[in-house]
C-alpha positions as CSV (number, residue, x, y, z in Angstrom):
1,X,-5.8,33.4,-14.2
2,X,-5.2,30.0,-15.9
3,X,-7.3,31.2,-18.9
4,X,-5.1,34.2,-19.3
5,X,-1.9,32.2,-19.0
6,X,-2.9,29.5,-21.4
7,X,-2.7,31.4,-24.7
8,X,0.8,32.7,-23.9
9,X,2.3,29.2,-23.6
10,X,3.6,27.9,-26.9
11,X,2.3,24.6,-28.3
12,X,5.7,23.0,-28.1
13,X,5.9,23.7,-24.4
14,X,2.4,22.2,-23.9
15,X,3.5,19.0,-25.8
16,X,6.7,18.8,-23.8
17,X,4.7,19.1,-20.5
18,X,2.3,16.4,-21.6
19,X,5.1,14.0,-22.6
20,X,6.8,14.7,-19.2
21,X,3.6,13.9,-17.3
22,X,3.1,10.7,-19.3
23,X,6.8,9.8,-18.7
24,X,6.4,10.3,-15.0
25,X,3.3,8.1,-14.9
26,X,5.0,5.3,-16.9
27,X,8.1,5.6,-14.7
28,X,6.0,5.2,-11.6
29,X,4.2,2.2,-13.0
30,X,7.5,0.6,-13.9
31,X,8.9,1.3,-10.4
32,X,5.8,-0.2,-8.8
33,X,5.8,-3.3,-11.1
34,X,9.4,-4.0,-10.5
35,X,8.9,-3.8,-6.7
36,X,6.1,-6.3,-7.0
37,X,8.1,-8.6,-9.2
38,X,11.0,-8.6,-6.6
39,X,8.5,-9.7,-4.0
40,X,7.0,-12.4,-6.2
41,X,10.5,-13.6,-7.2
42,X,11.5,-13.9,-3.5
43,X,8.4,-15.9,-2.7
44,X,8.9,-18.1,-5.7
45,X,12.5,-18.9,-4.8
46,X,11.4,-19.8,-1.2
47,X,8.7,-22.0,-2.7
48,X,11.1,-23.8,-5.0
49,X,13.7,-24.4,-2.3
50,X,11.0,-25.8,0.1
51,X,9.4,-27.8,-2.7
52,X,12.7,-29.3,-3.8
53,X,13.6,-30.4,-0.2
54,X,10.1,-32.0,0.1
55,X,10.4,-33.8,-3.2
56,X,13.7,-35.2,-2.2
57,X,12.3,-36.5,1.1
58,X,9.3,-38.0,-0.7
59,X,11.7,-39.8,-3.1
60,X,13.6,-41.3,-0.2
61,X,10.4,-42.4,1.6
62,X,9.1,-44.0,-1.6
63,X,12.4,-45.8,-2.2
64,X,12.4,-47.1,1.4
65,X,8.8,-48.3,1.0
66,X,9.7,-50.2,-2.2
67,X,12.8,-51.7,-0.7
68,X,10.8,-52.8,2.4
69,X,8.1,-54.2,0.1
70,X,10.7,-56.1,-1.9
71,X,12.3,-57.5,1.2
72,X,9.0,-58.7,2.5
73,X,8.1,-60.4,-0.7
74,X,11.5,-62.0,-0.8
75,X,11.1,-63.4,2.7
76,X,7.6,-64.7,1.7
77,X,9.0,-66.3,-1.4
78,X,11.8,-68.0,0.5
79,X,9.5,-69.6,3.0
């Protein structure tokens, strides 16, 4: 049946069908990739927010450590 139908279809229609199939495949790939990028973007934003809070806490701890160290050396120097 397909063999008898194939010669009756014009070449332009065949080319249009192939381009449509390729377009559908590319559209599906773009849709899938954009969905994955949304998920990756959300995870990255969460990581950045968490990492920024942690870096701020570490800076405060280091500053407190240095201030304490400075105070201890100052007391030692005064005695």
